[in-house]
Backbone as CSV, one residue per row, in Angstrom:
resi,resn,N_x,N_y,N_z,CA_x,CA_y,CA_z,C_x,C_y,C_z
1,MET,117.345,93.820,114.455,117.420,94.489,113.181,118.530,93.806,112.387
2,GLN,118.231,93.390,111.168,119.206,92.726,110.304,120.145,93.762,109.673
3,ILE,121.456,93.487,109.765,122.449,94.382,109.176,123.470,93.569,108.397
4,LEU,124.194,94.240,107.530,125.253,93.640,106.730,126.517,94.457,106.963
5,ILE,127.587,93.796,107.403,128.851,94.478,107.650,129.889,93.981,106.654
6,ARG,130.510,94.915,105.955,131.593,94.573,105.020,132.921,94.651,105.754
7,ARG,133.762,93.692,105.510,135.081,93.617,106.130,136.116,94.269,105.221
8,ASP,137.332,94.450,105.744,138.423,95.046,104.970,138.766,94.223,103.728
9,ASN,138.545,92.905,103.792,138.854,92.046,102.645,137.673,91.931,101.675
10,PHE,136.691,92.810,101.804,135.502,92.915,100.952,134.505,91.785,101.147
11,SER,134.709,90.940,102.144,133.697,89.938,102.464,132.591,90.632,103.255
12,ALA,131.451,90.006,103.332,130.326,90.591,104.057,129.696,89.535,104.948
13,ASP,129.277,89.961,106.112,128.602,89.078,107.052,127.291,89.710,107.485
14,CYS,126.270,88.891,107.598,124.965,89.341,108.035,124.841,89.095,109.535
15,TYR,124.310,90.078,110.257,124.157,89.995,111.700,122.759,90.438,112.095
16,GLU,122.336,89.967,113.221,121.141,90.483,113.883,121.651,91.432,114.958
17,LEU,121.369,92.720,114.828,121.792,93.712,115.806,120.699,93.819,116.863
18,GLN,121.077,93.495,118.097,120.104,93.453,119.180,120.540,94.365,120.322
19,ILE,119.558,94.886,121.034,119.828,95.715,122.195,119.807,94.801,123.422
20,GLY,120.975,94.636,124.030,121.080,93.796,125.221,121.014,94.617,126.486
21,ASP,121.185,93.951,127.620,121.142,94.648,128.908,122.311,95.611,129.086
22,ALA,123.527,95.187,128.688,124.719,95.995,128.920,125.480,96.323,127.643
23,ALA,125.018,95.788,126.497,125.791,95.969,125.262,124.920,95.777,124.033
24,LEU,125.394,96.347,122.918,124.821,96.024,121.616,125.331,94.642,121.250
25,ALA,124.452,93.761,120.843,124.843,92.398,120.498,124.735,92.202,118.985
26,PHE,125.814,91.737,118.388,125.877,91.441,116.963,125.919,89.918,116.836
27,ALA,124.809,89.309,116.458,124.724,87.853,116.369,124.724,87.439,114.897
28,GLY,125.774,86.740,114.489,125.897,86.286,113.111,125.948,84.777,113.030
29,LYS,125.896,84.259,111.815,125.975,82.813,111.621,127.368,82.297,111.935
30,ASN,128.394,83.050,111.522,129.775,82.599,111.696,130.413,83.081,112.989
31,ASP,129.997,84.231,113.472,130.551,84.759,114.715,129.573,85.735,115.354
32,SER,129.815,86.010,116.594,129.007,86.964,117.349,129.938,87.787,118.224
33,PHE,129.541,89.017,118.500,130.318,89.865,119.385,129.406,90.904,120.001
34,THR,129.898,91.540,121.046,129.130,92.587,121.708,129.948,93.864,121.755
35,LEU,129.260,94.960,121.875,129.867,96.275,121.995,129.239,96.931,123.223
36,PRO,129.980,96.994,124.347,129.406,97.557,125.574,128.934,98.999,125.374
37,TYR,127.808,99.331,125.974,127.263,100.685,125.852,128.252,101.738,126.343
38,SER,129.024,101.396,127.353,129.990,102.358,127.886,131.072,102.704,126.866
39,ALA,131.290,101.837,125.872,132.308,102.078,124.855,131.757,102.814,123.636
40,VAL,130.431,102.875,123.482,129.821,103.508,122.312,129.940,105.023,122.440
41,LYS,130.631,105.631,121.469,130.820,107.085,121.469,129.853,107.794,120.532
42,ASP,129.443,107.117,119.454,128.562,107.725,118.466,127.829,106.609,117.733
43,PHE,126.596,106.866,117.357,125.811,105.921,116.565,124.981,106.749,115.609
44,SER,125.193,106.576,114.317,124.415,107.358,113.351,123.860,106.451,112.268
45,ILE,122.718,106.867,111.736,122.048,106.140,110.665,121.785,107.124,109.544
46,THR,122.099,106.720,108.329,121.881,107.545,107.149,121.016,106.767,106.173
47,GLN,120.014,107.420,105.602,119.157,106.776,104.622,119.250,107.576,103.329
48,ASP,119.561,106.876,102.218,119.706,107.583,100.948,118.360,107.713,100.235
49,ARG,118.374,108.356,99.113,117.131,108.634,98.374,116.469,107.381,97.825
50,ARG,117.237,106.320,97.667,116.676,105.064,97.159,116.090,104.205,98.273
51,GLY,116.160,104.704,99.516,115.589,103.974,100.633,116.556,103.049,101.347
52,LYS,117.808,102.982,100.889,118.797,102.152,101.577,119.286,102.887,102.816
53,ALA,119.487,102.136,103.885,119.911,102.732,105.148,121.246,102.139,105.576
54,TYR,122.088,102.990,106.156,123.424,102.590,106.594,123.636,103.084,108.018
55,PHE,124.482,102.384,108.759,124.791,102.812,110.113,126.296,102.906,110.295
56,THR,126.696,103.752,111.213,128.087,103.881,111.635,128.080,103.998,113.149
57,THR,128.945,103.253,113.783,129.096,103.376,115.225,130.575,103.466,115.564
58,LEU,130.886,104.390,116.447,132.254,104.572,116.912,132.320,104.146,118.361
59,SER,133.361,103.394,118.668,133.584,102.997,120.046,135.073,103.112,120.331
60,SER,135.484,102.682,121.459,136.883,102.784,121.875,137.798,102.095,120.865
61,GLY,138.358,102.871,119.949,139.311,102.350,118.981,138.724,101.493,117.887
62,ARG,137.420,101.513,117.697,136.791,100.658,116.694,135.666,101.404,115.999
63,MET,135.601,101.258,114.678,134.509,101.835,113.916,133.852,100.716,113.118
64,LEU,132.550,100.644,113.201,131.787,99.668,112.436,130.855,100.409,111.500
65,GLU,130.798,99.946,110.260,129.890,100.513,109.273,129.179,99.368,108.582
66,GLY,127.943,99.606,108.206,127.220,98.565,107.500,125.898,99.053,106.970
67,GLN,125.235,98.157,106.263,123.931,98.462,105.691,122.851,97.839,106.562
68,ILE,121.788,98.578,106.764,120.633,98.073,107.498,119.707,97.426,106.476
69,LEU,119.433,96.153,106.665,118.639,95.413,105.690,117.141,95.555,105.926
70,GLU,116.743,96.051,107.083,115.332,96.227,107.419,115.075,97.668,107.857
71,PRO,115.040,98.629,106.916,114.870,100.044,107.284,113.594,100.340,108.071
72,LYS,112.577,99.491,107.981,111.328,99.735,108.714,111.540,99.667,110.221
73,GLU,112.604,99.009,110.657,112.853,98.828,112.078,113.709,99.940,112.690
74,ILE,114.129,100.915,111.888,115.034,101.956,112.378,114.432,102.749,113.533
75,ASP,113.206,103.216,113.377,112.598,104.056,114.411,112.451,103.317,115.737
76,SER,111.976,102.093,115.690,111.806,101.345,116.941,113.160,100.987,117.547
77,PHE,114.160,100.688,116.711,115.491,100.360,117.212,116.126,101.571,117.890
78,THR,116.090,102.735,117.242,116.717,103.922,117.830,115.992,104.355,119.098
79,ALA,114.669,104.217,119.141,113.929,104.562,120.360,114.355,103.659,121.516
80,ALA,114.492,102.364,121.247,114.906,101.424,122.295,116.349,101.681,122.718
81,LEU,117.213,102.027,121.767,118.616,102.302,122.090,118.743,103.575,122.920
82,LYS,118.010,104.615,122.564,118.033,105.847,123.356,117.556,105.594,124.778
83,GLU,116.529,104.776,124.911,116.017,104.454,126.243,117.066,103.691,127.052
84,ARG,117.756,102.757,126.396,118.771,101.959,127.081,119.956,102.818,127.506
85,LEU,120.334,103.776,126.662,121.490,104.625,126.959,121.127,105.796,127.862
86,ASP,119.867,106.005,128.082,119.389,107.067,128.962,119.936,108.433,128.567
87,GLY,119.994,108.681,127.238,120.402,109.977,126.733,121.885,110.270,126.824
88,VAL,122.711,109.245,126.965,124.152,109.453,127.113,124.790,109.941,125.822
89,ILE,124.332,109.430,124.665,124.890,109.862,123.381,123.758,110.343,122.486
90,ASN,124.118,111.042,121.462,123.161,111.512,120.480,123.099,110.507,119.346
91,ILE,121.915,110.021,119.032,121.722,109.114,117.906,121.036,109.924,116.825
92,GLU,121.668,110.041,115.678,121.127,110.858,114.606,120.697,109.991,113.444
93,VAL,119.515,110.250,112.931,119.029,109.553,111.747,118.874,110.602,110.656
94,ARG,119.638,110.450,109.588,119.586,111.399,108.475,118.867,110.752,107.303
95,ARG,117.949,111.524,106.717,117.218,111.004,105.560,117.359,111.955,104.418
């Protein structure tokens, strides 16, 4: 799922958010990083009236927020993430 993350300095980076074996993988052109499932405390998706979708994830001392560039993939992504986490956290999609 393509996402856009804004940094504190107002720059933005595009990433491919992927569900890995042990972690969420953020693969970008300039950098890549992973977020282990054991560190994920919350994952939420919000969709506004104009159809734009945003995500927020909280982990051990880190919060990531960004825009989802492919809202059509939200349902399949959250289903796969819930399956991977085996119901450990609640994933909420607000529309």
